[in-house]
CHARMM internal coordinates of N, CA and C (Angstrom, degrees):
IC EDIT
DIST 1 N 1 CA 1.4496
DIST 1 CA 1 C 1.5212
ANGL 1 N 1 CA 1 C 110.63
DIST 1 C 2 N 1.3185
ANGL 1 CA 1 C 2 N 116.59
DIHE 1 N 1 CA 1 C 2 N -41.07
DIST 2 N 2 CA 1.4548
ANGL 1 C 2 N 2 CA 120.05
DIHE 1 CA 1 C 2 N 2 CA 179.07
DIST 2 CA 2 C 1.5227
ANGL 2 N 2 CA 2 C 110.96
DIHE 1 C 2 N 2 CA 2 C -65.30
DIST 2 C 3 N 1.3295
ANGL 2 CA 2 C 3 N 116.04
DIHE 2 N 2 CA 2 C 3 N -35.70
DIST 3 N 3 CA 1.4691
ANGL 2 C 3 N 3 CA 119.29
DIHE 2 CA 2 C 3 N 3 CA 177.92
DIST 3 CA 3 C 1.5247
ANGL 3 N 3 CA 3 C 110.45
DIHE 2 C 3 N 3 CA 3 C -64.57
DIST 3 C 4 N 1.3336
ANGL 3 CA 3 C 4 N 117.94
DIHE 3 N 3 CA 3 C 4 N -38.19
DIST 4 N 4 CA 1.4655
ANGL 3 C 4 N 4 CA 120.76
DIHE 3 CA 3 C 4 N 4 CA 177.95
DIST 4 CA 4 C 1.5185
ANGL 4 N 4 CA 4 C 111.10
DIHE 3 C 4 N 4 CA 4 C -66.40
DIST 4 C 5 N 1.3236
ANGL 4 CA 4 C 5 N 117.79
DIHE 4 N 4 CA 4 C 5 N -40.80
DIST 5 N 5 CA 1.4663
ANGL 4 C 5 N 5 CA 120.50
DIHE 4 CA 4 C 5 N 5 CA -179.67
DIST 5 CA 5 C 1.5218
ANGL 5 N 5 CA 5 C 112.44
DIHE 4 C 5 N 5 CA 5 C -66.60
DIST 5 C 6 N 1.3123
ANGL 5 CA 5 C 6 N 117.64
DIHE 5 N 5 CA 5 C 6 N -26.16
DIST 6 N 6 CA 1.4575
ANGL 5 C 6 N 6 CA 121.50
DIHE 5 CA 5 C 6 N 6 CA 178.22
DIST 6 CA 6 C 1.5255
ANGL 6 N 6 CA 6 C 112.70
DIHE 5 C 6 N 6 CA 6 C -94.82
DIST 6 C 7 N 1.3318
ANGL 6 CA 6 C 7 N 117.19
DIHE 6 N 6 CA 6 C 7 N -0.34
DIST 7 N 7 CA 1.4553
ANGL 6 C 7 N 7 CA 120.20
DIHE 6 CA 6 C 7 N 7 CA -176.55
DIST 7 CA 7 C 1.5211
ANGL 7 N 7 CA 7 C 111.11
DIHE 6 C 7 N 7 CA 7 C -71.92
DIST 7 C 8 N 1.3188
ANGL 7 CA 7 C 8 N 114.91
DIHE 7 N 7 CA 7 C 8 N 155.75
DIST 8 N 8 CA 1.4555
ANGL 7 C 8 N 8 CA 121.44
DIHE 7 CA 7 C 8 N 8 CA -179.74
DIST 8 CA 8 C 1.5236
ANGL 8 N 8 CA 8 C 110.85
DIHE 7 C 8 N 8 CA 8 C -65.08
DIST 8 C 9 N 1.3205
ANGL 8 CA 8 C 9 N 117.31
DIHE 8 N 8 CA 8 C 9 N -37.06
DIST 9 N 9 CA 1.4584
ANGL 8 C 9 N 9 CA 121.35
DIHE 8 CA 8 C 9 N 9 CA 179.36
DIST 9 CA 9 C 1.5318
ANGL 9 N 9 CA 9 C 111.19
DIHE 8 C 9 N 9 CA 9 C -60.45
DIST 9 C 10 N 1.3182
ANGL 9 CA 9 C 10 N 117.23
DIHE 9 N 9 CA 9 C 10 N -47.59
DIST 10 N 10 CA 1.4657
ANGL 9 C 10 N 10 CA 120.85
DIHE 9 CA 9 C 10 N 10 CA -179.21
DIST 10 CA 10 C 1.5219
ANGL 10 N 10 CA 10 C 111.33
DIHE 9 C 10 N 10 CA 10 C -67.21
DIST 10 C 11 N 1.3230
ANGL 10 CA 10 C 11 N 117.40
DIHE 10 N 10 CA 10 C 11 N -41.13
DIST 11 N 11 CA 1.4638
ANGL 10 C 11 N 11 CA 119.87
DIHE 10 CA 10 C 11 N 11 CA -178.85
DIST 11 CA 11 C 1.5276
ANGL 11 N 11 CA 11 C 111.25
DIHE 10 C 11 N 11 CA 11 C -67.01
DIST 11 C 12 N 1.3213
ANGL 11 CA 11 C 12 N 117.83
DIHE 11 N 11 CA 11 C 12 N -37.35
DIST 12 N 12 CA 1.4732
ANGL 11 C 12 N 12 CA 119.87
DIHE 11 CA 11 C 12 N 12 CA 176.29
DIST 12 CA 12 C 1.5258
ANGL 12 N 12 CA 12 C 110.79
DIHE 11 C 12 N 12 CA 12 C -67.05
DIST 12 C 13 N 1.3266
ANGL 12 CA 12 C 13 N 116.73
DIHE 12 N 12 CA 12 C 13 N -40.95
DIST 13 N 13 CA 1.4578
ANGL 12 C 13 N 13 CA 120.10
DIHE 12 CA 12 C 13 N 13 CA 177.31
DIST 13 CA 13 C 1.5293
ANGL 13 N 13 CA 13 C 110.58
DIHE 12 C 13 N 13 CA 13 C -62.24
DIST 13 C 14 N 1.3103
ANGL 13 CA 13 C 14 N 116.50
DIHE 13 N 13 CA 13 C 14 N -45.24
DIST 14 N 14 CA 1.4617
ANGL 13 C 14 N 14 CA 120.56
DIHE 13 CA 13 C 14 N 14 CA -179.77
DIST 14 CA 14 C 1.5264
ANGL 14 N 14 CA 14 C 111.07
DIHE 13 C 14 N 14 CA 14 C -63.42
DIST 14 C 15 N 1.3283
ANGL 14 CA 14 C 15 N 116.97
DIHE 14 N 14 CA 14 C 15 N -40.75
DIST 15 N 15 CA 1.4635
ANGL 14 C 15 N 15 CA 120.15
DIHE 14 CA 14 C 15 N 15 CA 177.46
DIST 15 CA 15 C 1.5186
ANGL 15 N 15 CA 15 C 112.04
DIHE 14 C 15 N 15 CA 15 C -65.05
DIST 15 C 16 N 1.3286
ANGL 15 CA 15 C 16 N 116.90
DIHE 15 N 15 CA 15 C 16 N -41.61
DIST 16 N 16 CA 1.4559
ANGL 15 C 16 N 16 CA 120.26
DIHE 15 CA 15 C 16 N 16 CA 177.60
DIST 16 CA 16 C 1.5085
ANGL 16 N 16 CA 16 C 112.19
DIHE 15 C 16 N 16 CA 16 C -65.84
DIST 16 C 17 N 1.3133
ANGL 16 CA 16 C 17 N 116.30
DIHE 16 N 16 CA 16 C 17 N -38.17
DIST 17 N 17 CA 1.4579
ANGL 16 C 17 N 17 CA 120.08
DIHE 16 CA 16 C 17 N 17 CA 177.49
DIST 17 CA 17 C 1.5274
ANGL 17 N 17 CA 17 C 110.40
DIHE 16 C 17 N 17 CA 17 C -63.76
DIST 17 C 18 N 1.3191
ANGL 17 CA 17 C 18 N 117.70
DIHE 17 N 17 CA 17 C 18 N -42.71
DIST 18 N 18 CA 1.4671
ANGL 17 C 18 N 18 CA 121.10
DIHE 17 CA 17 C 18 N 18 CA -179.89
DIST 18 CA 18 C 1.5266
ANGL 18 N 18 CA 18 C 110.94
DIHE 17 C 18 N 18 CA 18 C -64.45
DIST 18 C 19 N 1.3302
ANGL 18 CA 18 C 19 N 116.81
DIHE 18 N 18 CA 18 C 19 N -43.90
DIST 19 N 19 CA 1.4678
ANGL 18 C 19 N 19 CA 120.10
DIHE 18 CA 18 C 19 N 19 CA 178.86
DIST 19 CA 19 C 1.5274
ANGL 19 N 19 CA 19 C 110.23
DIHE 18 C 19 N 19 CA 19 C -64.40
DIST 19 C 20 N 1.3287
ANGL 19 CA 19 C 20 N 117.49
DIHE 19 N 19 CA 19 C 20 N -41.33
DIST 20 N 20 CA 1.4564
ANGL 19 C 20 N 20 CA 120.92
DIHE 19 CA 19 C 20 N 20 CA 178.58
DIST 20 CA 20 C 1.5161
ANGL 20 N 20 CA 20 C 112.69
DIHE 19 C 20 N 20 CA 20 C -65.18
DIST 20 C 21 N 1.3179
ANGL 20 CA 20 C 21 N 116.71
DIHE 20 N 20 CA 20 C 21 N -40.42
DIST 21 N 21 CA 1.4679
ANGL 20 C 21 N 21 CA 119.90
DIHE 20 CA 20 C 21 N 21 CA 179.47
DIST 21 CA 21 C 1.5270
ANGL 21 N 21 CA 21 C 111.21
DIHE 20 C 21 N 21 CA 21 C -65.65
DIST 21 C 22 N 1.3106
ANGL 21 CA 21 C 22 N 117.10
DIHE 21 N 21 CA 21 C 22 N -39.06
DIST 22 N 22 CA 1.4678
ANGL 21 C 22 N 22 CA 120.39
DIHE 21 CA 21 C 22 N 22 CA 176.55
DIST 22 CA 22 C 1.5238
ANGL 22 N 22 CA 22 C 109.82
DIHE 21 C 22 N 22 CA 22 C -67.09
DIST 22 C 23 N 1.3362
ANGL 22 CA 22 C 23 N 116.72
DIHE 22 N 22 CA 22 C 23 N -41.80
DIST 23 N 23 CA 1.4627
ANGL 22 C 23 N 23 CA 120.66
DIHE 22 CA 22 C 23 N 23 CA -179.52
DIST 23 CA 23 C 1.5133
ANGL 23 N 23 CA 23 C 112.90
DIHE 22 C 23 N 23 CA 23 C -63.17
DIST 23 C 24 N 1.3195
ANGL 23 CA 23 C 24 N 117.96
DIHE 23 N 23 CA 23 C 24 N -34.24
DIST 24 N 24 CA 1.4621
ANGL 23 C 24 N 24 CA 120.75
DIHE 23 CA 23 C 24 N 24 CA 179.18
DIST 24 CA 24 C 1.5266
ANGL 24 N 24 CA 24 C 110.14
DIHE 23 C 24 N 24 CA 24 C -61.98
DIST 24 C 25 N 1.3030
ANGL 24 CA 24 C 25 N 117.91
DIHE 24 N 24 CA 24 C 25 N -39.34
DIST 25 N 25 CA 1.4596
ANGL 24 C 25 N 25 CA 120.41
DIHE 24 CA 24 C 25 N 25 CA -178.56
DIST 25 CA 25 C 1.5256
ANGL 25 N 25 CA 25 C 112.40
DIHE 24 C 25 N 25 CA 25 C -82.20
DIST 25 C 26 N 1.3335
ANGL 25 CA 25 C 26 N 117.68
DIHE 25 N 25 CA 25 C 26 N -35.20
DIST 26 N 26 CA 1.4632
ANGL 25 C 26 N 26 CA 120.51
DIHE 25 CA 25 C 26 N 26 CA -177.20
DIST 26 CA 26 C 1.5227
ANGL 26 N 26 CA 26 C 111.09
DIHE 25 C 26 N 26 CA 26 C -73.29
DIST 26 C 27 N 1.3193
ANGL 26 CA 26 C 27 N 118.11
DIHE 26 N 26 CA 26 C 27 N -37.15
DIST 27 N 27 CA 1.4583
ANGL 26 C 27 N 27 CA 121.74
DIHE 26 CA 26 C 27 N 27 CA -173.83
DIST 27 CA 27 C 1.5206
ANGL 27 N 27 CA 27 C 113.50
DIHE 26 C 27 N 27 CA 27 C -94.48
DIST 27 C 28 N 1.3127
ANGL 27 CA 27 C 28 N 118.01
DIHE 27 N 27 CA 27 C 28 N 24.97
DIST 28 N 28 CA 1.4578
ANGL 27 C 28 N 28 CA 120.64
DIHE 27 CA 27 C 28 N 28 CA 176.94
DIST 28 CA 28 C 1.5229
ANGL 28 N 28 CA 28 C 109.69
DIHE 27 C 28 N 28 CA 28 C -70.09
DIST 28 C 29 N 1.3370
ANGL 28 CA 28 C 29 N 118.29
DIHE 28 N 28 CA 28 C 29 N 143.43
DIST 29 N 29 CA 1.4691
ANGL 28 C 29 N 29 CA 119.82
DIHE 28 CA 28 C 29 N 29 CA 177.67
DIST 29 CA 29 C 1.5303
ANGL 29 N 29 CA 29 C 111.05
DIHE 28 C 29 N 29 CA 29 C -71.19
DIST 29 C 30 N 1.3134
ANGL 29 CA 29 C 30 N 115.36
DIHE 29 N 29 CA 29 C 30 N 165.37
DIST 30 N 30 CA 1.4656
ANGL 29 C 30 N 30 CA 120.04
DIHE 29 CA 29 C 30 N 30 CA 178.01
DIST 30 CA 30 C 1.5200
ANGL 30 N 30 CA 30 C 109.54
DIHE 29 C 30 N 30 CA 30 C -63.64
DIST 30 C 31 N 1.3025
ANGL 30 CA 30 C 31 N 116.84
DIHE 30 N 30 CA 30 C 31 N 145.48
DIST 31 N 31 CA 1.4581
ANGL 30 C 31 N 31 CA 120.78
DIHE 30 CA 30 C 31 N 31 CA -176.88
DIST 31 CA 31 C 1.5294
ANGL 31 N 31 CA 31 C 112.16
DIHE 30 C 31 N 31 CA 31 C -78.62
DIST 31 C 32 N 1.3448
ANGL 31 CA 31 C 32 N 119.48
DIHE 31 N 31 CA 31 C 32 N -14.64
DIST 32 N 32 CA 1.4566
ANGL 31 C 32 N 32 CA 120.70
DIHE 31 CA 31 C 32 N 32 CA -177.53
DIST 32 CA 32 C 1.5262
ANGL 32 N 32 CA 32 C 112.71
DIHE 31 C 32 N 32 CA 32 C -83.81
DIST 32 C 33 N 1.3170
ANGL 32 CA 32 C 33 N 119.57
DIHE 32 N 32 CA 32 C 33 N -18.26
DIST 33 N 33 CA 1.4587
ANGL 32 C 33 N 33 CA 122.34
DIHE 32 CA 32 C 33 N 33 CA 178.51
DIST 33 CA 33 C 1.5240
ANGL 33 N 33 CA 33 C 109.53
DIHE 32 C 33 N 33 CA 33 C -103.31
DIST 33 C 34 N 1.3335
ANGL 33 CA 33 C 34 N 117.15
DIHE 33 N 33 CA 33 C 34 N 142.03
DIST 34 N 34 CA 1.4644
ANGL 33 C 34 N 34 CA 118.23
DIHE 33 CA 33 C 34 N 34 CA 176.98
DIST 34 CA 34 C 1.5286
ANGL 34 N 34 CA 34 C 110.98
DIHE 33 C 34 N 34 CA 34 C -66.08
DIST 34 C 35 N 1.3164
ANGL 34 CA 34 C 35 N 118.94
DIHE 34 N 34 CA 34 C 35 N 152.50
DIST 35 N 35 CA 1.4546
ANGL 34 C 35 N 35 CA 120.56
DIHE 34 CA 34 C 35 N 35 CA -178.76
DIST 35 CA 35 C 1.5268
ANGL 35 N 35 CA 35 C 111.63
DIHE 34 C 35 N 35 CA 35 C -66.13
DIST 35 C 36 N 1.3155
ANGL 35 CA 35 C 36 N 116.18
DIHE 35 N 35 CA 35 C 36 N 151.87
DIST 36 N 36 CA 1.4635
ANGL 35 C 36 N 36 CA 125.17
DIHE 35 CA 35 C 36 N 36 CA 176.81
DIST 36 CA 36 C 1.5233
ANGL 36 N 36 CA 36 C 113.65
DIHE 35 C 36 N 36 CA 36 C 64.57
DIST 36 C 37 N 1.3190
ANGL 36 CA 36 C 37 N 118.77
DIHE 36 N 36 CA 36 C 37 N 21.95
DIST 37 N 37 CA 1.4607
ANGL 36 C 37 N 37 CA 121.34
DIHE 36 CA 36 C 37 N 37 CA 174.05
DIST 37 CA 37 C 1.5182
ANGL 37 N 37 CA 37 C 108.72
DIHE 36 C 37 N 37 CA 37 C -131.18
DIST 37 C 38 N 1.2928
ANGL 37 CA 37 C 38 N 116.00
DIHE 37 N 37 CA 37 C 38 N 148.67
DIST 38 N 38 CA 1.4541
ANGL 37 C 38 N 38 CA 121.16
DIHE 37 CA 37 C 38 N 38 CA 176.50
DIST 38 CA 38 C 1.5091
ANGL 38 N 38 CA 38 C 110.48
DIHE 37 C 38 N 38 CA 38 C -80.58
DIST 38 C 39 N 1.3175
ANGL 38 CA 38 C 39 N 116.04
DIHE 38 N 38 CA 38 C 39 N 175.81
DIST 39 N 39 CA 1.4622
ANGL 38 C 39 N 39 CA 119.04
DIHE 38 CA 38 C 39 N 39 CA -179.29
DIST 39 CA 39 C 1.5183
ANGL 39 N 39 CA 39 C 111.06
DIHE 38 C 39 N 39 CA 39 C -69.07
DIST 39 C 40 N 1.3475
ANGL 39 CA 39 C 40 N 117.94
DIHE 39 N 39 CA 39 C 40 N -33.92
DIST 40 N 40 CA 1.4615
ANGL 39 C 40 N 40 CA 120.31
DIHE 39 CA 39 C 40 N 40 CA 179.26
DIST 40 CA 40 C 1.5276
ANGL 40 N 40 CA 40 C 110.40
DIHE 39 C 40 N 40 CA 40 C -66.46
DIST 40 C 41 N 1.3256
ANGL 40 CA 40 C 41 N 117.22
DIHE 40 N 40 CA 40 C 41 N -40.48
DIST 41 N 41 CA 1.4638
ANGL 40 C 41 N 41 CA 119.76
DIHE 40 CA 40 C 41 N 41 CA 179.01
DIST 41 CA 41 C 1.5239
ANGL 41 N 41 CA 41 C 111.04
DIHE 40 C 41 N 41 CA 41 C -71.09
DIST 41 C 42 N 1.3105
ANGL 41 CA 41 C 42 N 117.09
DIHE 41 N 41 CA 41 C 42 N -35.32
DIST 42 N 42 CA 1.4627
ANGL 41 C 42 N 42 CA 120.04
DIHE 41 CA 41 C 42 N 42 CA -179.37
DIST 42 CA 42 C 1.5248
ANGL 42 N 42 CA 42 C 111.17
DIHE 41 C 42 N 42 CA 42 C -69.59
DIST 42 C 43 N 1.3477
ANGL 42 CA 42 C 43 N 117.59
DIHE 42 N 42 CA 42 C 43 N -28.38
DIST 43 N 43 CA 1.4507
ANGL 42 C 43 N 43 CA 121.08
DIHE 42 CA 42 C 43 N 43 CA -178.14
DIST 43 CA 43 C 1.5217
ANGL 43 N 43 CA 43 C 112.11
DIHE 42 C 43 N 43 CA 43 C -85.05
DIST 43 C 44 N 1.3274
ANGL 43 CA 43 C 44 N 118.66
DIHE 43 N 43 CA 43 C 44 N -20.08
DIST 44 N 44 CA 1.4558
ANGL 43 C 44 N 44 CA 121.08
DIHE 43 CA 43 C 44 N 44 CA -177.22
DIST 44 CA 44 C 1.5282
ANGL 44 N 44 CA 44 C 110.84
DIHE 43 C 44 N 44 CA 44 C -81.22
DIST 44 C 45 N 1.3101
ANGL 44 CA 44 C 45 N 114.32
DIHE 44 N 44 CA 44 C 45 N 161.83
DIST 45 N 45 CA 1.4754
ANGL 44 C 45 N 45 CA 120.29
DIHE 44 CA 44 C 45 N 45 CA 178.92
DIST 45 CA 45 C 1.5236
ANGL 45 N 45 CA 45 C 109.40
DIHE 44 C 45 N 45 CA 45 C -76.73
DIST 45 C 46 N 1.3117
ANGL 45 CA 45 C 46 N 117.23
DIHE 45 N 45 CA 45 C 46 N 151.23
DIST 46 N 46 CA 1.4686
ANGL 45 C 46 N 46 CA 119.42
DIHE 45 CA 45 C 46 N 46 CA 178.85
DIST 46 CA 46 C 1.5373
ANGL 46 N 46 CA 46 C 110.93
DIHE 45 C 46 N 46 CA 46 C -67.84
DIST 46 C 47 N 1.3150
ANGL 46 CA 46 C 47 N 116.30
DIHE 46 N 46 CA 46 C 47 N 152.29
DIST 47 N 47 CA 1.4545
ANGL 46 C 47 N 47 CA 121.72
DIHE 46 CA 46 C 47 N 47 CA 179.62
DIST 47 CA 47 C 1.5194
ANGL 47 N 47 CA 47 C 109.86
DIHE 46 C 47 N 47 CA 47 C -70.30
DIST 47 C 48 N 1.3477
ANGL 47 CA 47 C 48 N 117.17
DIHE 47 N 47 CA 47 C 48 N 148.75
DIST 48 N 48 CA 1.4700
ANGL 47 C 48 N 48 CA 118.75
DIHE 47 CA 47 C 48 N 48 CA 178.35
DIST 48 CA 48 C 1.5211
ANGL 48 N 48 CA 48 C 110.70
DIHE 47 C 48 N 48 CA 48 C -67.96
DIST 48 C 49 N 1.3152
ANGL 48 CA 48 C 49 N 115.44
DIHE 48 N 48 CA 48 C 49 N 148.30
DIST 49 N 49 CA 1.4587
ANGL 48 C 49 N 49 CA 121.73
DIHE 48 CA 48 C 49 N 49 CA -179.43
DIST 49 CA 49 C 1.5235
ANGL 49 N 49 CA 49 C 109.05
DIHE 48 C 49 N 49 CA 49 C -89.69
DIST 49 C 50 N 1.3288
ANGL 49 CA 49 C 50 N 116.85
DIHE 49 N 49 CA 49 C 50 N 126.94
DIST 50 N 50 CA 1.4678
ANGL 49 C 50 N 50 CA 120.95
DIHE 49 CA 49 C 50 N 50 CA 179.31
DIST 50 CA 50 C 1.5258
ANGL 50 N 50 CA 50 C 107.84
DIHE 49 C 50 N 50 CA 50 C -100.08
DIST 50 C 51 N 1.3224
ANGL 50 CA 50 C 51 N 115.57
DIHE 50 N 50 CA 50 C 51 N 126.78
DIST 51 N 51 CA 1.4614
ANGL 50 C 51 N 51 CA 120.85
DIHE 50 CA 50 C 51 N 51 CA -179.51
DIST 51 CA 51 C 1.5221
ANGL 51 N 51 CA 51 C 108.62
DIHE 50 C 51 N 51 CA 51 C -99.03
DIST 51 C 52 N 1.3278
ANGL 51 CA 51 C 52 N 116.38
DIHE 51 N 51 CA 51 C 52 N 105.15
DIST 52 N 52 CA 1.4664
ANGL 51 C 52 N 52 CA 120.51
DIHE 51 CA 51 C 52 N 52 CA -178.66
DIST 52 CA 52 C 1.5329
ANGL 52 N 52 CA 52 C 112.15
DIHE 51 C 52 N 52 CA 52 C -73.45
DIST 52 C 53 N 1.2955
ANGL 52 CA 52 C 53 N 119.02
DIHE 52 N 52 CA 52 C 53 N -21.46
DIST 53 N 53 CA 1.4634
ANGL 52 C 53 N 53 CA 121.54
DIHE 52 CA 52 C 53 N 53 CA -178.67
DIST 53 CA 53 C 1.5201
ANGL 53 N 53 CA 53 C 112.12
DIHE 52 C 53 N 53 CA 53 C -72.06
DIST 53 C 54 N 1.3268
ANGL 53 CA 53 C 54 N 118.98
DIHE 53 N 53 CA 53 C 54 N -20.73
DIST 54 N 54 CA 1.4642
ANGL 53 C 54 N 54 CA 122.48
DIHE 53 CA 53 C 54 N 54 CA -178.00
DIST 54 CA 54 C 1.5128
ANGL 54 N 54 CA 54 C 111.50
DIHE 53 C 54 N 54 CA 54 C -79.45
DIST 54 C 55 N 1.3235
ANGL 54 CA 54 C 55 N 120.54
DIHE 54 N 54 CA 54 C 55 N -13.11
DIST 55 N 55 CA 1.4737
ANGL 54 C 55 N 55 CA 122.14
DIHE 54 CA 54 C 55 N 55 CA -177.70
DIST 55 CA 55 C 1.4764
ANGL 55 N 55 CA 55 C 112.22
DIHE 54 C 55 N 55 CA 55 C -79.87
END
COOR INIT
IC SEED 1 N 1 CA 1 C
IC BUILD
């Protein structure tokens, strides 16, 4: 078990996990814009809703 913990495979995995965990928190989007939209889309007004059942 100690040999596995000192192995290059485990240390690379642990290093990648640490970098990924830091990246998840550092690269979070701004909280004022909705997710998956750019700033231009977030600043624009929503599109009007068309009701097809009323026709």
